C-alpha positions as CSV (number, residue, x, y, z in Angstrom):
1,M,-40.4,-1.6,4.3
2,I,-43.9,-3.0,4.7
3,I,-44.3,-6.7,3.7
4,N,-47.7,-8.3,3.6
5,L,-47.3,-12.1,3.6
6,P,-49.3,-15.1,4.7
7,D,-48.8,-16.6,8.2
8,N,-46.9,-19.5,6.8
9,W,-44.2,-17.2,5.5
10,T,-42.4,-17.5,8.8
11,I,-41.9,-21.1,8.0
12,I,-41.1,-20.6,4.4
13,K,-38.5,-18.0,5.1
14,H,-36.7,-20.3,7.5
15,T,-36.8,-23.2,5.1
16,T,-36.0,-21.5,1.8
17,I,-32.9,-19.5,0.8
18,F,-33.2,-16.3,-1.1
19,P,-29.6,-15.0,-1.3
20,E,-30.7,-11.8,-3.0
21,Y,-32.4,-10.6,0.2
22,P,-30.3,-8.9,2.9
23,K,-30.0,-10.6,6.3
24,D,-32.0,-7.9,8.0
25,W,-35.0,-8.7,5.8
26,W,-35.0,-12.3,7.2
27,E,-34.9,-10.9,10.7
28,L,-38.3,-9.3,10.2
29,E,-41.3,-11.1,11.4
């Protein structure tokens, strides 16, 4: 899976909960 996101996504993903996404997805940087 290739995800293109802004630099601040690292912060967003650690401060926002998206239960629909698998844990492995969160592990990606």
